[in-house]
C-alpha positions in Angstrom: 132.3 118.0 137.3 132.9 121.8 137.2 129.3 122.3 138.5 130.0 120.0 141.5 133.2 121.8 142.3 131.5 125.2 142.3 128.6 123.8 144.4 131.0 122.4 147.0 133.1 125.6 147.1 129.9 127.7 147.4 128.4 125.5 150.1 131.6 125.6 152.1 131.8 129.4 152.0 128.1 129.8 152.7 128.1 127.5 155.8 131.7 128.2 156.8 132.5 124.6 157.4 135.4 124.4 159.8 138.2 122.0 159.2 138.3 118.7 161.1 141.0 118.9 163.8 141.1 115.3 165.0 142.1 113.1 162.1 143.4 109.5 162.6 145.4 107.8 160.0 147.2 104.9 161.5 146.6 102.9 164.7 148.3 104.4 167.8 148.9 102.9 171.1 145.7 103.1 173.2 145.7 105.8 175.8 145.9 104.5 179.4 142.6 103.7 181.0 140.9 102.6 177.8 139.4 99.1 177.7 141.2 96.5 175.7 137.8 95.0 174.8 135.9 95.5 171.5 132.1 96.0 171.7 130.5 93.9 168.9 127.1 94.2 167.3 126.6 91.5 164.7 123.1 91.6 163.0 121.3 90.0 160.2 118.0 91.2 158.7 116.1 88.6 160.8 118.3 88.0 163.8 120.8 89.7 166.1 123.8 87.4 166.8 125.7 89.8 169.1 124.3 92.9 170.7 126.9 95.2 172.1 128.9 92.2 173.5 132.5 92.6 174.7 134.9 90.5 172.7 138.7 90.4 172.4 139.1 90.4 168.6 137.1 90.0 165.3 138.6 88.8 162.1 136.7 89.6 158.8 137.0 88.9 155.1 136.6 92.3 153.4 137.0 93.3 149.8 140.2 95.2 150.9 141.6 92.0 152.3 141.4 90.0 155.5 141.4 92.1 158.7 141.9 91.6 162.4 140.0 94.2 164.5 140.9 95.0 168.1 139.8 97.7 170.5 140.9 101.2 169.5 141.2 100.2 165.8 141.3 103.0 163.2 137.7 103.8 162.2 136.7 102.4 158.8 133.8 101.0 156.8 134.5 97.7 155.1 132.5 95.8 152.6 132.4 92.1 153.5 133.0 89.5 150.8 131.8 85.9 151.2 133.9 84.5 153.9 134.5 83.9 157.6 133.7 86.2 160.4 135.8 84.9 163.3 135.0 86.2 166.8 137.5 85.7 169.6 135.3 86.2 172.7 138.3 85.4 174.9 141.5 83.5 174.5 139.8 80.1 174.7 136.4 80.8 173.0 136.3 81.3 169.2 133.2 81.4 167.1 133.2 81.2 163.4 130.4 82.3 161.0 130.2 82.2 157.3 128.8 85.5 156.0 127.7 85.8 152.3 128.3 89.6 152.3 127.5 92.8 154.1 129.3 95.7 155.8 131.5 96.2 158.9 131.7 99.6 160.5 134.6 100.1 162.8 133.8 103.1 165.1 136.2 105.3 167.0 134.8 104.3 170.3 136.1 100.7 170.2 132.9 99.3 168.8 132.3 97.3 165.7 128.9 96.9 163.8 128.6 94.1 161.4 125.5 93.9 159.2 125.4 90.8 157.1 123.0 89.6 154.5 123.2 86.0 155.7 125.5 84.4 158.3 125.5 80.9 159.7 127.8 79.0 162.2 130.5 77.3 160.2 129.8 73.9 161.8 126.3 74.0 160.3 127.7 73.3 156.8 128.4 70.0 155.1 131.5 69.9 152.8 129.9 67.2 150.7 126.7 69.3 150.1 128.8 72.3 149.2 130.8 70.3 146.6 127.6 69.0 145.1 126.0 72.5 145.0 129.2 74.0 143.6 129.3 71.5 140.8 125.6 72.3 139.9 126.2 76.1 140.0 129.3 75.7 137.8 127.2 73.6 135.3 124.4 76.3 135.3 127.0 79.1 134.8 128.4 77.4 131.7 125.1 76.4 130.2 122.8 79.2 131.1 121.0 80.8 128.2 120.5 84.3 129.5 122.9 86.8 131.1 120.8 87.0 134.2 121.0 83.2 134.8 124.7 83.3 134.2 125.2 86.2 136.7 123.1 84.4 139.3 125.1 81.2 138.8 128.5 83.1 139.0 127.4 84.6 142.4 126.5 81.1 143.6 129.9 79.8 142.4 131.7 82.6 144.2 129.9 81.9 147.5 130.3 78.1 147.3 134.0 78.4 146.5 134.5 80.8 149.5 132.5 78.4 151.7 134.5 75.4 150.5 137.8 77.2 151.1 136.6 78.2 154.6 135.7 74.6 155.5 138.9 73.2 154.1 141.1 75.3 156.4 
């Protein structure tokens, strides 16, 4: 630890890193003239769902808690947990996707980048199939012989429980 501290201190002195003067801590009222629309890019490894599209709001399930993101949001990087990504395109059009995980980057220019491992429209899921698969994953988690099989089954259980909860709302 001491080595790292000396390295950082030396690097700062050597390169004369100047202090950041524009720091944002909490959301402020947006300055006049800025758009009230959020630009959303929502991508999967094999597909782009939204590419720099203007939306009103995006709600995500992050490891820090559920978040509603509007234009001019405080910049942040959030890890997504299995759950709903809800996109309010306008007051009457709402699209819901179930994402198994990923990251959301909230940028200072009223843009949001979501990179998810998997995401599917919520209406594509069957509650009965989820219940069946959840029971099977729970059975495997309790009877698995290796730690690897148990870990894989626990991940499946977590995802199926989140999906079941999302569909039950």
